[in-house]
C-alpha positions in Angstrom: 16.0 50.5 124.1 17.1 52.3 127.3 13.4 53.3 127.8 12.7 49.8 128.1 15.0 48.5 130.6 14.2 51.9 132.9 12.6 48.6 135.5 15.9 48.1 137.4 18.8 49.9 137.9 21.4 46.2 137.9 22.4 44.3 135.3 19.1 43.2 132.7 20.0 39.5 132.6 17.8 38.9 129.7 19.2 41.2 128.0 22.8 41.6 128.7 24.1 38.5 129.7 25.1 35.3 127.6 21.5 34.2 128.9 20.2 36.4 126.2 21.5 34.0 123.7 18.6 31.6 124.1 16.4 33.9 122.4 18.3 33.1 119.2 17.9 29.5 119.8 15.2 29.5 117.1 17.4 31.1 114.5 19.8 28.1 115.2 17.4 25.8 114.5 15.9 27.7 111.1 19.6 27.4 110.2 19.7 23.7 110.6 16.1 23.1 109.4 17.3 20.9 106.4 19.9 19.1 107.9 18.0 17.9 111.3 14.9 16.9 112.1 12.0 18.7 112.1 11.2 18.0 115.8 14.4 20.3 117.0 13.5 23.0 114.7 10.1 22.8 117.2 12.3 22.2 120.2 14.7 25.5 119.0 11.1 27.4 119.2 10.3 26.5 122.6 13.7 27.3 123.9 13.5 30.8 122.3 9.2 30.9 123.7 10.3 30.3 127.1 13.3 32.9 127.1 10.5 35.4 125.9 8.0 34.8 128.6 10.9 34.4 131.5 12.2 37.8 130.2 8.3 38.8 130.2 7.9 37.7 134.0 10.6 38.5 135.0 10.1 42.5 133.7 6.3 42.3 135.2 7.6 41.2 138.6 10.2 44.1 138.7 7.4 46.5 137.9 4.9 44.9 140.1 7.2 45.6 143.4 7.4 49.4 142.0 3.6 50.3 142.2 2.1 49.9 145.6 -1.1 51.5 145.0 -3.7 49.2 143.2 -5.0 51.9 140.4 -1.8 52.6 138.9 0.1 48.8 140.0 -2.4 47.2 137.5 -2.2 49.0 134.4 1.9 49.6 135.1 2.0 45.5 135.2 -0.4 44.8 132.4 1.7 47.7 130.3 5.2 46.3 131.4 3.7 42.7 130.2 2.2 43.7 126.8 5.5 45.5 126.0 7.8 43.2 126.9 6.3 40.2 125.2 5.0 42.1 122.2 9.0 43.3 121.9 10.6 40.2 122.5 8.6 38.0 120.4 8.4 40.4 117.5 12.3 41.2 118.0 13.4 37.4 119.4 11.4 34.9 117.7 9.4 36.1 114.5 11.1 38.5 112.6 14.5 36.9 112.9 13.2 33.0 113.0 11.4 34.2 109.6 14.2 36.0 107.8 16.5 32.9 108.7 14.3 30.6 107.5 13.6 32.5 104.0 17.3 33.2 103.9 18.2 29.5 103.9 15.3 28.4 101.7 17.2 30.9 98.9 20.5 30.0 99.8 19.5 26.3 99.1 17.9 26.5 96.1 20.6 28.8 94.7 23.1 26.3 95.3 20.8 23.8 93.8 20.6 25.5 91.0 24.3 25.6 90.8 24.6 22.2 91.4 26.8 22.7 94.6 28.0 19.7 96.6 27.3 20.1 100.4 24.9 22.8 99.8 23.1 21.6 103.1 26.2 22.4 104.8 26.7 25.5 102.7 23.0 26.8 103.3 23.4 26.0 107.0 26.9 27.7 107.7 25.3 31.0 105.7 22.4 30.7 108.2 24.5 30.7 111.2 26.6 33.4 110.1 23.5 35.7 109.5 22.3 36.0 112.8 24.7 38.1 114.4 24.3 40.2 111.0 20.5 40.8 111.3 20.0 41.1 115.0 21.4 44.9 115.8 18.8 46.0 112.5 16.0 44.1 113.4 16.4 45.2 117.3 15.9 48.7 115.8 13.7 47.9 113.6 11.3 46.8 116.6 11.9 49.9 118.9 10.9 51.9 116.2 7.5 50.0 115.2 7.0 49.6 119.3 7.8 52.9 120.1 5.9 54.7 117.0 2.9 52.1 116.6 2.3 49.6 119.0 3.1 51.0 122.5 0.8 54.1 122.1 -2.2 51.3 120.7 -1.7 49.3 123.4 -1.1 52.3 126.2 -4.3 54.0 125.2 -6.1 50.2 125.1 -4.2 49.7 128.4 -5.5 52.9 129.8 -9.3 52.3 128.9 -9.3 49.5 130.6 -7.4 50.3 133.7 -8.3 53.7 134.7 -11.4 54.9 136.2 -13.7 56.8 133.7 -14.4 60.2 136.0 -15.5 62.7 133.2 -17.1 61.9 129.9 -14.1 62.5 127.8 -11.9 59.6 129.5 -15.6 57.6 129.1 -15.7 58.5 125.6 -12.2 57.5 124.8 -13.1 54.6 126.7 -16.2 53.5 124.8 -14.0 54.1 121.1 -11.3 52.3 122.1 -13.8 49.4 123.2 -15.6 49.9 119.7 -12.0 50.0 118.3 -10.9 46.8 119.9 -14.7 44.9 119.3 -15.1 44.8 123.3 
């Protein structure tokens, strides 16, 4: 994860302060899904989405300040924006929300089969207890997928969009990328 945090030497408030917990708002909403109105679950996703967008804009702005030459500036900002948006969306919202939702559904079904009283309270408690357990494995998995697959493809795509095509090879690469992405 250090590779993504090289934008600034100061503390990253979106990753290393309590503000990071806003990214987990939707997991809390999913844990409480059976006990609260659905509008509050949706609100929890809006909070987490706002966190993702704030971090994405912050990282893009910091990157923008570092590059003064137009040719490299736009590419680097687009690259940081894309990488941060995808990473945060996967690691903070999509995957953990899905995991907590499915685990809580399974807990609830299991407790229903056993005729457990207060099954919703137990389901919610177990859902909340899972949140700190799933965070690091999900972050590491998203890091791996990003580093192995997503980042190379987005870099390839953005390079074709932003860099000058001065020779046949780079032109052919750009054409191949455009074809791959149906442009």
